[in-house]
C-alpha positions as CSV (number, residue, x, y, z in Angstrom):
1,M,-2.0,-47.0,69.0
2,I,-4.0,-44.5,67.0
3,E,-1.6,-41.5,67.9
4,F,1.2,-43.6,66.9
5,F,-0.1,-44.1,63.4
6,S,-1.2,-40.4,63.1
7,I,2.5,-39.2,64.1
8,L,3.8,-41.9,61.5
9,I,1.5,-40.5,58.8
10,H,2.5,-36.9,59.5
11,L,6.2,-37.9,59.4
12,I,5.9,-39.6,56.2
13,C,3.9,-36.7,54.7
14,F,6.6,-34.3,56.0
15,C,9.1,-36.2,54.2
16,F,7.4,-36.2,51.1
17,F,6.9,-32.4,51.6
18,L,10.6,-32.1,51.9
19,R,11.2,-33.9,48.7
20,I,9.3,-31.2,46.9
21,F,12.4,-29.1,47.3
22,F,14.6,-31.9,46.0
23,L,13.0,-33.1,43.0
24,E,16.1,-34.0,41.1
25,P,17.2,-37.6,41.4
26,H,20.8,-36.9,42.2
27,E,20.0,-34.6,45.1
28,I,18.5,-37.2,47.3
29,W,21.9,-39.1,47.3
30,F,24.3,-36.3,48.6
31,H,23.5,-36.3,52.2
32,P,22.7,-38.9,54.6
33,L,19.4,-36.8,56.3
34,I,18.1,-36.6,52.4
35,R,18.8,-40.4,51.9
36,T,16.8,-41.1,55.1
37,I,13.9,-39.0,53.6
38,R,14.1,-40.9,50.5
39,D,14.3,-44.2,52.4
40,L,11.0,-43.6,54.2
41,T,9.1,-42.2,51.3
42,D,10.3,-44.7,48.5
43,P,8.0,-47.7,49.8
44,V,4.9,-45.5,49.4
45,L,5.9,-44.4,45.9
46,F,6.7,-48.1,44.9
47,F,3.2,-49.2,46.3
48,L,1.4,-46.6,44.4
49,K,3.2,-47.5,41.2
50,K,2.8,-51.3,41.8
51,N,-0.9,-50.8,42.1
52,K,-1.2,-48.4,39.3
53,M,-2.5,-45.6,41.3
54,A,-0.1,-43.1,39.8
55,N,2.0,-42.5,37.0
56,K,5.8,-43.2,36.7
57,V,6.7,-39.9,37.8
58,I,4.8,-38.8,41.0
59,H,4.8,-35.4,42.4
60,P,5.2,-35.4,46.4
61,L,1.9,-33.7,46.8
62,Y,-0.1,-36.7,45.4
63,P,1.0,-39.0,48.3
64,I,0.4,-36.2,50.8
65,L,-3.0,-35.8,49.9
66,L,-3.7,-39.5,49.7
67,L,-2.2,-40.1,53.2
68,L,-4.1,-37.4,54.6
69,I,-7.3,-38.6,53.2
70,I,-6.7,-42.1,54.4
71,K,-5.9,-40.7,57.9
72,A,-9.2,-38.8,57.9
73,A,-11.0,-41.6,57.0
74,L,-9.5,-44.2,59.5
75,F,-8.8,-42.0,62.7
76,K,-10.9,-39.5,64.7
77,S,-9.0,-36.2,64.6
78,T,-8.2,-34.8,68.0
79,L,-7.7,-31.1,66.9
80,G,-10.5,-28.7,67.4
81,T,-14.3,-29.2,68.1
82,D,-16.8,-31.8,66.6
83,Y,-18.0,-30.3,63.4
84,K,-20.9,-31.6,61.4
85,G,-20.5,-32.2,57.6
86,G,-19.5,-35.9,56.8
87,M,-16.2,-36.3,55.6
88,A,-15.3,-32.6,55.0
89,A,-14.8,-32.0,58.8
90,P,-12.2,-34.8,59.8
91,L,-10.3,-34.0,56.4
92,L,-9.9,-30.4,57.3
93,R,-8.8,-31.3,60.7
94,S,-6.4,-33.7,59.4
95,F,-4.9,-31.0,57.4
96,L,-4.8,-28.7,60.3
97,E,-3.1,-31.3,62.3
98,F,-0.5,-32.0,59.6
99,C,0.2,-28.1,59.3
100,S,0.7,-28.1,63.2
101,F,3.1,-31.0,62.8
102,M,5.2,-29.4,60.1
103,F,5.3,-25.9,62.0
104,K,6.4,-27.4,65.1
105,T,9.1,-29.4,63.4
106,Y,10.2,-26.3,61.1
107,L,10.6,-24.4,64.7
108,L,12.7,-27.2,66.1
109,F,14.7,-27.2,62.9
110,F,15.3,-23.3,63.2
111,W,16.3,-23.7,66.8
112,I,18.9,-26.3,66.2
113,Q,20.3,-24.6,63.0
114,F,20.6,-21.5,65.2
115,S,22.2,-23.0,68.1
116,S,24.6,-25.3,66.1
117,F,26.0,-22.0,64.1
118,R,26.1,-19.8,67.3
119,Y,27.7,-22.3,69.8
120,G,29.6,-24.4,67.2
121,I,27.8,-27.9,67.6
122,E,28.8,-29.5,64.7
123,D,27.2,-32.8,63.3
124,D,26.3,-34.1,59.8
125,L,22.7,-34.0,60.8
126,F,22.8,-30.2,61.5
127,Q,24.3,-29.6,58.3
128,G,21.4,-31.7,56.6
129,I,19.1,-29.6,58.6
130,H,20.5,-26.4,57.5
131,H,20.6,-27.5,53.8
132,I,16.8,-28.4,54.3
133,M,16.0,-24.9,55.9
134,D,18.1,-23.1,53.3
135,R,16.2,-24.6,50.4
136,S,12.6,-24.7,51.7
137,T,12.9,-20.9,53.0
138,S,14.6,-19.4,50.0
139,F,12.0,-17.8,48.4
140,F,10.9,-15.6,51.2
141,R,14.6,-14.9,52.3
142,E,15.1,-13.4,48.8
143,I,12.2,-11.2,49.3
144,F,13.5,-10.0,52.7
145,K,16.8,-9.4,50.9
146,R,15.2,-6.9,48.6
147,F,14.1,-5.0,52.0
148,R,17.7,-5.0,52.9
149,I,16.9,-7.4,55.8
150,R,20.3,-8.9,56.4
151,N,19.9,-10.6,60.1
152,S,19.8,-14.3,59.0
153,A,18.4,-15.7,62.1
154,F,15.4,-13.2,61.7
155,T,14.8,-14.0,58.2
156,F,14.8,-17.6,58.8
157,F,12.3,-17.3,61.5
158,I,10.0,-15.0,59.6
159,S,10.4,-17.3,56.7
160,I,8.8,-20.1,58.8
161,L,6.1,-17.9,60.4
162,L,4.7,-16.2,57.1
163,P,3.9,-19.3,55.0
164,F,2.5,-21.3,57.9
165,F,0.4,-18.3,58.8
166,V,-1.0,-18.3,55.1
167,F,-1.5,-22.3,55.6
168,Y,-3.6,-21.6,58.7
169,L,-5.6,-18.7,57.4
170,I,-6.6,-20.7,54.2
171,L,-7.8,-23.8,56.1
172,N,-9.5,-21.6,58.6
173,L,-11.3,-19.8,55.7
174,I,-12.5,-23.0,54.3
175,G,-13.6,-24.3,57.7
176,D,-15.7,-20.9,58.0
177,W,-17.1,-21.5,54.3
178,L,-17.8,-25.3,54.8
179,F,-19.5,-25.0,58.2
180,S,-20.8,-21.4,58.4
181,L,-18.8,-20.7,61.8
182,P,-18.9,-17.1,63.1
183,T,-15.1,-16.9,63.7
184,N,-12.2,-14.6,62.6
185,A,-10.0,-16.6,60.5
186,V,-7.1,-14.3,61.2
187,S,-7.5,-14.8,64.8
188,M,-7.9,-18.5,64.8
189,S,-4.6,-18.6,62.9
190,V,-2.7,-16.7,65.4
191,K,-4.1,-18.9,68.1
192,F,-3.1,-22.3,66.1
193,M,0.4,-20.7,66.0
194,G,0.6,-19.6,69.3
195,N,-0.7,-23.0,70.8
196,N,1.8,-24.7,68.5
197,L,4.8,-22.6,70.0
198,I,3.4,-23.3,73.9
199,E,3.5,-27.0,72.9
200,V,7.2,-26.7,71.6
201,L,7.9,-24.7,74.9
202,D,6.4,-27.3,77.2
203,W,9.3,-29.6,76.3
204,A,12.0,-27.1,77.3
205,P,11.9,-27.8,81.1
206,F,12.0,-31.7,80.5
207,L,15.2,-30.9,78.2
208,I,16.8,-28.8,80.7
209,L,16.3,-31.2,83.5
210,L,17.6,-34.0,81.3
211,R,20.8,-32.0,80.7
212,I,21.0,-31.2,84.4
213,I,20.9,-34.8,85.4
214,L,23.5,-36.0,82.7
215,S,25.7,-33.2,83.7
216,F,26.4,-35.4,87.0
217,F,27.6,-38.5,84.8
218,N,29.8,-36.8,82.5
219,P,28.5,-39.0,79.4
220,S,30.5,-39.4,76.1
221,I,29.4,-37.1,73.3
222,T,26.9,-38.8,71.0
223,L,24.4,-37.4,68.6
224,A,21.5,-37.6,71.0
225,L,23.8,-35.6,73.3
226,K,24.6,-33.0,70.7
227,I,20.8,-32.6,69.8
228,L,20.2,-32.0,73.4
229,Y,23.0,-29.4,73.9
230,A,21.6,-27.8,70.6
231,L,18.1,-27.6,72.0
232,T,19.0,-26.3,75.5
233,E,22.2,-24.1,75.1
234,P,20.5,-21.0,73.7
235,L,18.0,-21.3,76.6
236,L,21.1,-21.7,79.4
237,A,23.7,-19.5,77.8
238,P,22.1,-16.0,78.5
239,F,21.6,-16.9,82.2
240,R,25.4,-17.8,82.7
241,R,26.4,-14.5,82.1
242,F,25.0,-13.5,85.7
243,N,27.5,-15.8,87.3
244,L,24.9,-17.7,89.2
245,V,27.3,-20.3,90.3
246,I,27.4,-20.7,94.4
247,G,29.9,-23.4,95.4
248,I,29.7,-26.2,93.0
249,F,26.2,-25.6,92.0
250,D,25.0,-23.5,88.8
251,F,21.9,-22.2,89.4
252,S,21.3,-20.6,85.9
253,P,19.2,-23.6,84.8
254,I,16.8,-22.9,87.4
255,V,16.5,-19.4,86.6
256,A,16.1,-20.6,82.9
257,L,13.3,-22.8,84.0
258,I,11.5,-19.8,85.8
259,F,12.0,-17.6,82.8
260,I,10.6,-20.4,80.3
261,N,7.4,-20.9,82.4
262,L,6.9,-17.1,82.6
263,L,7.3,-16.9,78.9
264,R,4.7,-19.6,78.4
265,Y,2.3,-17.9,80.9
266,L,2.6,-14.4,79.0
267,L,2.3,-16.1,75.7
268,A,-0.9,-18.1,76.8
269,R,-2.3,-14.9,78.1
270,L,-1.5,-12.9,75.0
271,L,-3.4,-15.5,72.9
272,Y,-6.5,-14.7,74.8
273,L,-6.6,-11.2,73.2
274,F,-7.2,-12.8,69.8
């Protein structure tokens, strides 16, 4: 139950974070995904206004800070070691957990966007994700354009990694300062990001196995199936080039599973160097 409320708070905070990029009132109506973000966050704004906890115009950062403070006060954090320092420790860890949630969500958004464009998987949800990614990473992508880096997938990926590395670095520096920890903030930031990437990779085998099972039933195309295809197709397509079909069986998913586990192992070993 605690984990459920923690994820719910992170989800609402993430929706408020996305509203930072859609501050104009007319922008939250133009796409179903943006309207869903509005529907999830408006009750919190209504509560704050009704109880006179904020002015009529509320910046999205205000409820994010408030919700994370509430989370730190009500729940015990599950990230990192147990620090001493009163309210500062759970509050800092609450921000770290939210940063991890955002980073993993942005990685999934990037993967879905890349897959939907490359393999022609179309849906209104994917268009909304593309608009969110385009708006929220525009600042860093403009910087890359000045260096004449034109690869769209590369600029989007680096535009995700760079700001989150800075977020992690700032939070780790604050932790080192508050608790006088003899740690390397840069190394800890790299480890946090690497562990988040490993957690995302942990879902890949399950999704591939699910797609293998569904392939025997030939289900109708639904939104859930499109999301499954978008998440798994970039992992399977490269191995189909090797013509691993024997009889009626395609062994490319098995090779993909082996490759993913090897990649996860190498990434985990690489993190030990930091």
